[in-house]
Every structure is written in structure tokens, then in C-alpha cells.
ZABA-882266 format. One line per 10 residues: number of its first residue (from 1); for each residue x, y, z of C-alpha. Coordinates in Angstrom, 3 decimals. Layout:
<lolos>
NUM) X/Y/Z ~ ... $
</lolos>
This chain:
<lolos>
1) 0.665/13.007/-71.733 ~ 4.403/13.998/-70.709 ~ 5.707/16.907/-72.401 ~ 9.453/17.353/-71.865 ~ 11.369/20.647/-72.940 ~ 14.455/19.573/-74.451 ~ 15.558/23.114/-75.186 ~ 13.828/26.560/-74.349 ~ 15.976/28.988/-76.113 ~ 15.797/30.638/-79.767 $
11) 18.356/30.258/-82.440 ~ 21.802/30.441/-80.870 ~ 20.558/29.406/-77.376 ~ 21.417/31.217/-74.256 ~ 24.090/32.587/-74.004 ~ 24.826/32.919/-77.682 ~ 28.351/31.956/-78.726 ~ 28.996/35.519/-80.115 ~ 26.934/37.805/-78.320 ~ 27.814/40.427/-75.517 $
21) 24.280/41.855/-75.305 ~ 23.379/42.755/-71.565 ~ 21.926/39.107/-70.826 ~ 24.785/37.244/-72.277 ~ 27.522/39.324/-70.700 ~ 26.131/39.322/-67.183 ~ 25.316/35.770/-67.475 ~ 29.016/34.871/-68.319 ~ 29.924/37.077/-65.625 ~ 27.855/35.387/-62.960 $
31) 25.773/38.678/-62.544 ~ 22.459/37.479/-63.765 ~ 19.922/35.196/-62.050 ~ 19.111/33.100/-65.105 ~ 19.513/29.507/-66.577 ~ 21.362/28.830/-69.738 ~ 19.225/27.583/-72.607 ~ 19.850/25.046/-75.572 ~ 17.855/25.931/-78.887 ~ 14.249/24.808/-78.887 $
41) 12.609/21.424/-79.084 ~ 10.498/19.477/-77.027 ~ 9.465/15.642/-76.813 ~ 6.003/14.028/-76.113 ~ 4.838/10.738/-74.793 ~ 1.846/9.032/-73.668 ~ 3.595/6.260/-71.702 ~ 7.001/7.727/-70.898 ~ 8.749/4.941/-73.176 ~ 7.977/6.004/-76.659 $
51) 8.249/9.593/-77.443 ~ 7.763/12.103/-80.427 ~ 10.658/14.644/-81.034 ~ 9.426/18.269/-82.151 ~ 12.148/19.711/-84.109 ~ 15.521/18.510/-84.053 ~ 17.987/21.461/-83.015 ~ 21.572/21.537/-83.497 ~ 22.049/20.781/-79.860 ~ 19.880/17.631/-80.156 $
61) 22.946/15.284/-79.048 ~ 23.321/16.889/-75.810 ~ 19.515/17.372/-75.122 ~ 19.063/13.627/-75.557 ~ 21.968/12.698/-73.357 ~ 20.334/14.852/-70.744 ~ 17.060/12.996/-71.049 ~ 17.266/9.318/-69.929 ~ 13.904/8.439/-71.351 ~ 15.255/8.823/-74.901 $
71) 18.575/6.402/-73.842 ~ 18.770/2.798/-75.626 ~ 17.137/-0.020/-73.509 ~ 17.385/-3.157/-75.798 ~ 20.284/-4.458/-77.943 ~ 22.992/-2.009/-78.883 ~ 21.531/0.448/-80.609 ~ 18.245/1.712/-79.598 ~ 16.291/4.989/-78.940 ~ 12.982/6.167/-77.146 $
81) 12.589/8.449/-80.098 ~ 10.191/6.781/-82.415 ~ 9.382/9.778/-84.756 ~ 10.216/13.509/-85.371 ~ 7.708/16.363/-86.337 ~ 9.279/19.567/-87.726 ~ 7.329/22.782/-87.198 ~ 9.129/24.442/-90.090 ~ 12.430/24.185/-91.989 ~ 14.601/26.838/-89.974 $
91) 18.081/25.812/-89.550 ~ 17.819/25.946/-85.735 ~ 14.894/23.327/-85.830 ~ 16.495/20.821/-88.400 ~ 20.073/20.769/-88.178 ~ 19.788/18.119/-85.450 ~ 18.631/15.655/-88.034 ~ 22.219/15.301/-89.101 ~ 23.122/14.346/-85.852 ~ 20.727/11.341/-85.687 $
101) 22.118/9.767/-88.704 ~ 23.476/6.738/-86.893 ~ 20.076/5.445/-86.699 ~ 19.411/1.875/-87.545 ~ 16.409/2.647/-89.295 ~ 15.030/5.511/-91.501 ~ 13.985/8.619/-89.449 ~ 10.497/8.947/-89.444 ~ 9.941/12.544/-90.282 ~ 6.304/14.396/-90.174 $
111) 6.438/17.713/-91.936 ~ 4.545/19.869/-94.439 ~ 5.185/19.435/-98.074 ~ 6.948/23.177/-98.202 ~ 9.242/21.968/-95.263 ~ 9.971/18.794/-97.499 ~ 10.950/20.890/-100.377 ~ 13.276/23.232/-98.367 ~ 14.956/20.147/-96.892 ~ 15.277/18.321/-100.231 $
121) 16.872/21.810/-102.062 ~ 17.847/24.763/-100.437 ~ 18.991/22.878/-97.349 ~ 19.184/19.209/-98.773 ~ 19.259/17.430/-95.486 ~ 17.080/14.741/-96.658 ~ 19.172/14.000/-99.690 ~ 22.175/14.084/-97.554 ~ 20.559/11.378/-94.996 ~ 19.852/9.132/-98.089 $
131) 23.638/8.102/-97.645 ~ 23.002/7.314/-93.957 ~ 19.933/6.130/-92.160 ~ 17.413/7.850/-94.681 ~ 14.221/9.570/-93.948 ~ 10.666/8.456/-94.448 ~ 8.478/11.489/-95.185 ~ 4.861/11.802/-93.790 ~ 2.721/14.725/-95.022 ~ 0.806/16.573/-92.398 $
141) -2.478/18.156/-92.824 ~ -2.700/21.962/-93.051 ~ -6.324/22.646/-92.267 ~ -6.679/21.101/-88.653 ~ -7.012/17.472/-89.667 ~ -5.800/14.739/-87.291 ~ -3.499/11.912/-87.675 ~ -1.770/9.221/-85.419 ~ 1.834/7.973/-85.451 ~ 2.332/4.111/-85.515 $
151) 4.024/3.142/-82.153 ~ 2.778/6.050/-80.225 ~ -0.548/4.811/-78.636 ~ -2.905/7.380/-76.730 ~ -2.026/10.242/-78.532 ~ -3.798/12.234/-81.886 ~ -1.965/14.988/-83.512 ~ -3.417/17.820/-85.714 ~ -1.766/20.505/-87.365 ~ -2.557/23.894/-88.991 $
161) -0.736/26.438/-91.107 ~ 0.648/29.659/-89.474 ~ 1.404/32.914/-91.293 ~ 5.371/32.998/-91.593 ~ 8.110/33.235/-94.040 ~ 10.322/30.324/-95.050 ~ 14.045/30.488/-94.126 ~ 16.507/32.890/-95.812 ~ 17.948/29.865/-97.784 ~ 14.658/28.602/-99.133 $
171) 13.881/28.719/-102.779 ~ 10.626/30.431/-102.064 ~ 11.731/32.696/-99.190 ~ 9.848/35.690/-100.824 ~ 6.785/33.643/-101.978 ~ 5.236/32.453/-98.803 ~ 3.141/29.368/-98.744 ~ 0.943/27.505/-96.497 ~ 2.993/24.945/-94.486 ~ 6.136/27.191/-94.106 $
181) 5.248/27.254/-90.349 ~ 2.855/25.108/-88.723 ~ 1.100/25.109/-85.241 ~ 0.356/21.586/-83.636 ~ -2.493/20.179/-81.241 ~ -1.667/17.158/-79.311 ~ -4.469/15.349/-77.739 ~ -4.457/12.827/-74.855 ~ -6.950/10.295/-75.988 ~ -7.347/8.755/-72.617 $
191) -8.568/12.028/-70.919 ~ -9.230/14.482/-73.746 ~ -6.402/16.838/-72.614 ~ -4.649/19.114/-75.305 ~ -1.516/20.696/-75.662 ~ -1.200/23.582/-78.335 ~ 2.648/23.995/-79.554 ~ 3.654/26.885/-81.685 ~ 7.047/28.087/-80.881 ~ 7.125/30.527/-83.870 $
201) 4.030/32.758/-83.923 ~ 3.734/36.080/-85.465 ~ -0.254/36.583/-85.720 ~ -3.140/35.173/-83.676 ~ -5.226/34.278/-86.584 ~ -8.932/32.902/-85.882 ~ -7.934/29.232/-85.995 ~ -4.977/29.927/-83.776 ~ -7.090/31.621/-81.195 ~ -9.587/28.672/-81.387 $
211) -6.759/26.310/-81.058 ~ -5.369/28.214/-77.984 ~ -8.799/28.652/-76.307 ~ -9.327/24.626/-76.580 ~ -5.815/23.983/-75.170 ~ -4.996/22.772/-71.477 ~ -1.487/23.766/-71.786 ~ -0.391/26.453/-74.427 ~ 3.530/26.242/-75.175 ~ 3.880/29.371/-77.446 $
221) 6.340/31.772/-78.936 ~ 8.482/33.983/-76.273 ~ 11.144/35.127/-78.484 ~ 10.959/38.809/-77.895 ~ 9.520/40.917/-74.898 ~ 9.357/44.321/-77.079 ~ 8.704/45.032/-80.669 ~ 11.909/46.858/-80.987 ~ 13.957/44.640/-78.978 ~ 16.756/43.834/-81.426 $
231) 17.292/47.650/-82.216 ~ 16.897/48.182/-78.405 ~ 19.865/45.675/-78.151 ~ 21.920/47.373/-80.700 ~ 21.991/44.305/-82.926 ~ 19.788/44.914/-85.938 ~ 16.859/47.423/-86.959 ~ 14.356/44.352/-87.513 ~ 11.078/44.520/-85.717 ~ 9.596/41.399/-83.781 $
241) 6.876/40.927/-86.065 ~ 8.792/41.379/-89.235 ~ 10.754/38.318/-88.031 ~ 7.664/36.506/-87.507 ~ 7.466/36.732/-83.733 ~ 4.774/38.304/-81.741 ~ 6.261/40.229/-78.726 ~ 5.086/39.735/-75.337 ~ 4.420/43.256/-74.445 ~ 2.394/46.297/-75.905 $
251) -1.226/46.248/-77.345 ~ -2.014/42.866/-78.924 ~ 1.030/41.234/-77.531 ~ 1.453/37.600/-76.455 ~ 0.652/38.566/-72.745 ~ -2.620/40.269/-73.869 ~ -3.569/37.055/-75.713 ~ -2.464/34.706/-72.860 ~ -4.314/36.621/-70.339 ~ -7.545/35.913/-72.117 $
261) -7.000/32.211/-71.440 ~ -7.865/31.810/-67.835 ~ -8.137/28.290/-67.659 ~ -4.904/27.031/-69.683 ~ -1.386/26.550/-68.230 ~ 0.509/29.078/-69.950 ~ 4.217/28.446/-70.894 ~ 6.565/30.627/-73.295 ~ 9.197/28.748/-75.306 ~ 11.967/29.847/-77.748 $
271) 13.258/32.771/-75.621 ~ 15.704/34.752/-77.368 ~ 19.191/35.670/-75.529 ~ 18.025/39.392/-75.626 ~ 14.732/38.954/-73.770 ~ 14.682/40.396/-70.128 ~ 12.462/37.501/-68.942 ~ 15.645/35.341/-68.924 ~ 16.499/37.479/-65.832 ~ 14.405/35.945/-62.933 $
281) 14.899/39.018/-61.138 ~ 13.769/41.566/-63.868 ~ 10.359/43.583/-63.557 ~ 9.258/41.794/-67.047 ~ 9.665/38.450/-65.438 ~ 7.578/39.489/-62.345 ~ 4.831/40.657/-64.724 ~ 4.828/37.327/-66.305 ~ 4.663/35.695/-62.827 ~ 1.840/37.640/-61.552 $
291) -0.093/37.074/-64.890 ~ 0.418/33.057/-64.243 ~ 2.711/32.795/-67.291 ~ 5.718/30.389/-67.125 ~ 9.003/30.641/-68.833 ~ 10.194/27.313/-70.012 ~ 13.659/26.085/-69.284 ~ 15.552/22.940/-70.470 ~ 14.206/19.922/-68.509 ~ 11.028/21.398/-67.571 $
301) 8.294/18.587/-67.699 ~ 4.677/19.184/-68.106 ~ 1.961/16.330/-67.440 ~ -1.585/16.681/-68.918 $
</lolos>
């Protein structure tokens, strides 16, 4: 199994277009040892030719152009992307569907019923795309059940619901439902190796821990370093967990969780522009390195 990180940043990417936080300002002034990052998305394949796209960020066009395996090979119009799995209905994970409207066949989209509802009502991308390539929706199980994707041989997918909130635009923003956000397990049927992918993770529920412990690679939420990071950066008063993201530091934080997984490859994704781990010379980044935790970047490839 090949995992390609197309984008490793949180919403807005890094640097964010209107942000002058310490990271963004120093990056623009060439005073920060860091890489720029587009908004989070990955692609997974068993053969390097046929790929499943996880989330379609607003940066999807540039991400695919920088990814030769997705380029057309046959005829005038073609793509290596055979299906799309949506983790949630957040704007920074779904807007890229509009950039794929030139597809010559309906987009094969796998997502929960709640995500389908959001993308048919509050943010009606599915209805808009009916006037272009169209969308064929495939429901995903929320209880850990597995499924396969036609044309994607050698991989099995399992999904489960995570505690989260629907996006601010959603008709049920203040009425959480199972399926507002999901975690995904991808298994290589040839060798049994597993990826656990959850870019938005606010709480380590028992089924989440079980999935992480069974995975050979965990690619999980790295949005914030500290609980009060947005307040510390002078942006807003919202706490990390309030926004649905488990911070890396502190008791019960993501680093403590990852330290309990000695045998897995551990990679953080969905890094917010305020997070000090973007600075490769920071003490926070050194803490992760000493713990064997990687920080994803655009173009990273993982083979399982």
C-alpha cells in the first residue's frame, strides 16, 4: 500500500493568506526553517496506478498536478483517481469537488449519510455537480464494518464514527449525529498491514484506541500543540478540544497517546499555521523527533 500526502496543512494551509501569526510572518520573511503546506488530503493505492482520494481540499488542482501518478495516461481525458472518500463535510475537505467537475464520469464519492445531507443542503455541492459530471454516492458503515471499492484491488476499507461537530453551515450544527466525522482503516489484503487515518480527532474513544493499536501506521490529527493555542496566538478564545482537535501536549494529549503505540509508524497531519511544530528548529519539534513522531508534509510517501 502506498500513501501519498497531497496536503498536510489545516484549513487555510501554511502560510494562511491573511495570517500574520509568528509562524506565517517569519515564514514570509524567510526567517523560519519550515515547509509551506496546502490543505489536508491524501491518496492511497495498492498498485501505484489506481488511487483513492481522501478529502478534496480547495488546493486539489495544484496537489494533483504535483502528483504524477494521478495524471492522465490514456485518451484525451483520464485520471488515476478512481474514488473519493470524505472524512467530513468541512469546507476545507470538500470544496475541491468543484475543481473535479471536468470529470468525464460521475465522481464516485464514499461518505456518511450526514455528510451527504450537508453536501445536498447547507453546502449543496452534490446538487451543483449534477449540472457537470454528477456524483454517485456510496454510504460508508459507521460501526467498523468493511467495504471494498471497485477498481481498487488489494485494499479493504473500514470506517467508524468519531465525536465531532458538523460544520458551521450545517443544518444540524448544534445537533451532532454519528457520521459527522469518521476515522478510516485501510488494510493491505496482501500483507495485512493497516493504516489508520483521522485528520480530525478530538477524543480517543475506545474504538479509536483499538484501531490505533491495531495499525501499522497512524496518520492523525496534528492541528494544535497546546489547548489554548488560538488564544496564545491572539486569534480567538476557542480551545483546541472545543474545536474538535486533541492537542499534542499536556495530560491526555496526542503525544501521550502516540507514545503508547511503540510498534506503529506515527505521523501527524492537518497542522495548523499556528502550531510551533512547523518550525523544524523548535523545541516542540525536537520533542516529537525524540518520541519518534513524524510531521507530515506535502509530497510525503509512506509504503506499508
